[in-house]
Residue frames as qw, qx, qy, qz and C-alpha x, y, z in Angstrom:
[[0.197, 0.639, 0.611, 0.424, 130.59, 13.03, 20.21],
 [0.185, -0.931, -0.268, 0.167, 130.22, 16.05, 22.45],
 [0.448, -0.537, 0.284, 0.656, 133.85, 16.98, 21.79],
 [0.355, 0.225, 0.628, 0.655, 133.21, 16.89, 18.05],
 [0.006, -0.838, -0.515, -0.181, 130.18, 19.11, 18.52],
 [0.348, -0.844, -0.031, 0.407, 132.28, 21.58, 20.54],
 [0.456, -0.215, 0.473, 0.722, 134.98, 21.57, 17.83],
 [0.215, 0.537, 0.629, 0.520, 132.31, 22.33, 15.21],
 [0.170, -0.917, -0.353, 0.074, 130.91, 25.16, 17.39],
 [0.428, -0.651, 0.182, 0.600, 134.37, 26.69, 17.74],
 [0.382, 0.075, 0.593, 0.705, 134.92, 26.44, 13.97],
 [0.079, 0.758, 0.578, 0.293, 131.54, 28.11, 13.33],
 [0.280, -0.891, -0.157, 0.322, 132.42, 30.92, 15.70],
 [0.430, -0.476, 0.376, 0.669, 135.79, 31.49, 14.06],
 [0.304, 0.114, 0.681, 0.657, 134.71, 31.15, 10.46],
 [0.001, -0.629, -0.665, -0.402, 131.14, 32.46, 10.37],
 [0.299, -0.880, -0.364, 0.060, 130.81, 34.91, 13.23],
 [0.354, -0.755, 0.194, 0.516, 134.21, 36.62, 13.00],
 [0.606, 0.778, -0.147, -0.074, 136.35, 37.85, 10.10],
 [0.547, -0.637, 0.510, 0.188, 139.45, 36.09, 11.36],
 [0.764, 0.128, 0.525, 0.353, 140.04, 33.88, 8.28],
 [0.475, 0.773, 0.268, 0.322, 139.63, 36.80, 5.82],
 [0.048, -0.970, 0.131, -0.199, 141.51, 39.40, 7.87],
 [0.450, -0.719, 0.530, -0.020, 144.21, 37.34, 9.56],
 [0.782, -0.122, 0.598, 0.127, 144.77, 33.84, 8.23],
 [0.724, 0.586, 0.321, 0.174, 144.52, 34.46, 4.50],
 [0.225, 0.940, -0.229, 0.114, 146.85, 37.46, 4.34],
 [0.466, -0.648, 0.602, 0.023, 149.40, 35.65, 6.48],
 [0.802, 0.092, 0.574, 0.138, 149.18, 32.55, 4.30],
 [0.576, 0.802, 0.115, 0.108, 149.41, 34.73, 1.12],
 [0.034, 0.910, -0.406, 0.077, 152.60, 36.42, 2.35],
 [0.635, -0.424, 0.644, 0.052, 154.11, 33.14, 3.47],
 [0.782, 0.300, 0.523, 0.156, 153.48, 31.54, 0.06],
 [0.512, 0.786, 0.207, 0.276, 154.12, 34.52, -2.25],
 [0.526, 0.140, -0.171, 0.821, 156.63, 36.56, -0.28],
 [0.207, -0.651, -0.454, 0.572, 156.31, 39.60, 1.89],
 [0.073, -0.335, 0.228, 0.911, 156.87, 42.09, -0.95],
 [0.067, -0.286, -0.777, -0.557, 153.98, 40.81, -3.02],
 [0.365, -0.111, 0.174, -0.908, 150.79, 42.84, -2.43],
 [0.280, 0.155, 0.901, -0.293, 147.88, 40.90, -1.01],
 [0.459, -0.001, -0.440, -0.772, 144.96, 39.92, -3.21],
 [0.707, -0.096, 0.451, -0.537, 141.89, 38.11, -1.97],
 [0.423, 0.234, -0.828, -0.284, 141.88, 34.40, -2.76],
 [0.854, -0.253, 0.045, -0.453, 139.85, 31.38, -1.76],
 [0.003, 0.426, -0.894, 0.137, 141.63, 28.65, 0.11],
 [0.674, -0.076, -0.460, -0.573, 139.22, 25.91, -0.90],
 [0.581, -0.133, -0.793, 0.128, 139.86, 23.11, 1.60],
 [0.339, -0.392, -0.593, 0.616, 139.50, 25.41, 4.59],
 [0.013, 0.245, 0.202, 0.948, 137.33, 28.21, 3.21],
 [0.547, -0.437, -0.242, -0.672, 134.02, 27.44, 4.93],
 [0.467, -0.426, 0.580, -0.514, 132.92, 26.26, 8.35],
 [0.950, 0.058, 0.099, -0.290, 131.55, 23.00, 6.99],
 [0.793, 0.452, -0.362, 0.190, 134.81, 21.96, 5.36],
 [0.114, 0.579, -0.596, 0.545, 136.95, 23.13, 8.24],
 [0.702, -0.333, 0.367, -0.511, 134.69, 21.31, 10.68],
 [0.978, 0.162, -0.100, -0.081, 135.18, 18.07, 8.77],
 [0.612, 0.515, -0.456, 0.390, 138.98, 18.48, 8.72],
 [0.164, -0.554, 0.535, -0.617, 139.24, 19.47, 12.37],
 [0.837, -0.206, 0.294, -0.413, 136.96, 16.61, 13.53],
 [0.924, 0.293, -0.237, 0.062, 138.87, 14.13, 11.30],
 [0.339, 0.564, -0.558, 0.506, 142.09, 15.28, 12.93],
 [0.499, -0.437, 0.455, -0.594, 140.48, 14.88, 16.36],
 [0.965, -0.009, 0.052, -0.256, 139.29, 11.36, 15.49],
 [0.776, 0.428, -0.391, 0.250, 142.79, 10.41, 14.30],
 [0.086, 0.579, -0.568, 0.578, 144.52, 11.82, 17.37],
 [0.580, -0.324, 0.470, -0.581, 142.17, 10.15, 19.85],
 [0.041, 0.174, -0.973, -0.144, 142.30, 6.77, 18.01],
 [0.489, 0.345, 0.632, -0.493, 138.50, 6.62, 17.56],
 [0.287, 0.375, -0.533, -0.702, 138.68, 6.16, 13.79],
 [0.341, 0.233, 0.908, -0.068, 135.54, 4.05, 13.22],
 [0.028, 0.396, 0.673, 0.625, 132.74, 4.12, 10.69],
 [0.256, -0.786, -0.560, 0.063, 130.37, 5.47, 13.36],
 [0.356, -0.623, -0.053, 0.694, 132.76, 8.26, 14.25],
 [0.187, -0.010, 0.498, 0.847, 133.07, 9.24, 10.58],
 [0.099, -0.601, -0.702, -0.369, 129.26, 9.23, 10.24],
 [0.321, -0.795, -0.391, 0.335, 128.90, 11.43, 13.33],
 [0.359, -0.360, 0.202, 0.837, 131.63, 13.76, 11.95],
 [0.072, 0.211, 0.585, 0.780, 129.74, 14.27, 8.71],
 [0.221, -0.707, -0.658, -0.136, 126.38, 14.70, 10.45],
 [0.349, -0.721, -0.220, 0.556, 127.82, 17.40, 12.71],
 [0.270, -0.173, 0.368, 0.873, 129.45, 19.07, 9.72],
 [0.027, -0.483, -0.668, -0.565, 126.08, 19.20, 7.91],
 [0.324, -0.782, -0.527, 0.080, 124.60, 20.87, 11.01],
 [0.434, -0.156, -0.102, 0.881, 127.06, 23.80, 10.98],
 [0.101, -0.407, -0.283, -0.863, 124.41, 26.20, 9.53],
 [0.591, -0.617, -0.470, -0.224, 122.07, 25.15, 12.33],
 [0.648, -0.366, -0.310, 0.591, 124.81, 25.72, 14.88],
 [0.247, 0.131, 0.070, 0.958, 125.40, 29.17, 13.47],
 [0.335, -0.534, -0.385, -0.674, 121.69, 30.08, 13.61],
 [0.679, -0.563, -0.460, 0.101, 121.46, 28.75, 17.18],
 [0.547, -0.208, -0.201, 0.785, 124.44, 30.86, 18.24],
 [0.009, 0.295, 0.187, 0.937, 122.91, 33.97, 16.68],
 [0.527, -0.589, -0.468, -0.394, 119.62, 33.20, 18.44],
 [0.681, -0.473, -0.391, 0.400, 121.44, 32.83, 21.80],
 [0.360, -0.002, -0.055, 0.931, 123.25, 36.12, 21.22],
 [0.223, -0.454, -0.327, -0.798, 119.94, 37.87, 20.49],
 [0.647, -0.586, -0.471, -0.123, 118.29, 36.38, 23.57],
 [0.618, -0.294, -0.294, 0.668, 121.29, 37.40, 25.72],
 [0.168, 0.186, 0.089, 0.964, 121.10, 40.93, 24.37],
 [0.421, -0.555, -0.394, -0.600, 117.38, 41.18, 25.08],
 [0.695, -0.525, -0.444, 0.211, 118.00, 39.91, 28.64],
 [0.472, -0.116, -0.163, 0.858, 120.69, 42.55, 29.18],
 [0.079, -0.354, -0.244, -0.899, 118.37, 45.24, 27.82],
 [0.573, -0.594, -0.471, -0.310, 115.54, 44.11, 30.15],
 [0.666, -0.409, -0.367, 0.505, 117.90, 44.14, 33.15],
 [0.296, 0.072, -0.005, 0.952, 119.09, 47.66, 32.23],
 [0.291, -0.501, -0.361, -0.731, 115.50, 48.86, 32.02],
 [0.674, -0.580, -0.458, 0.012, 114.73, 47.42, 35.43],
 [0.589, -0.241, -0.237, 0.734, 117.84, 49.06, 36.89],
 [0.112, 0.263, 0.162, 0.945, 116.92, 52.43, 35.29],
 [0.448, -0.613, -0.440, -0.479, 113.43, 52.29, 36.86],
 [0.690, -0.527, -0.396, 0.299, 114.90, 51.87, 40.32]]
């Protein structure tokens, strides 16, 4: 279960906190499907367009590879996928707390 949670966290970081899918994956996929001479236009790649869907697919692939394909594993997979907005908010909170800690340390150093 912890591995599936880590997979969901990595998916949230890649899909929600960076622009990697929109700036890297989609143009590459567009040019591979349409040809390199065709100009790129934004499109939605529905099965893998959001962190929730991609988390489900990545965790399903993990369950299949590790031979843990049970009803309980599927239930945990969907529960973790539903929690992707919570994971994103928690990561933003941790980033904010880390930034405040760095700022406090810099203020202490500047006083010395």
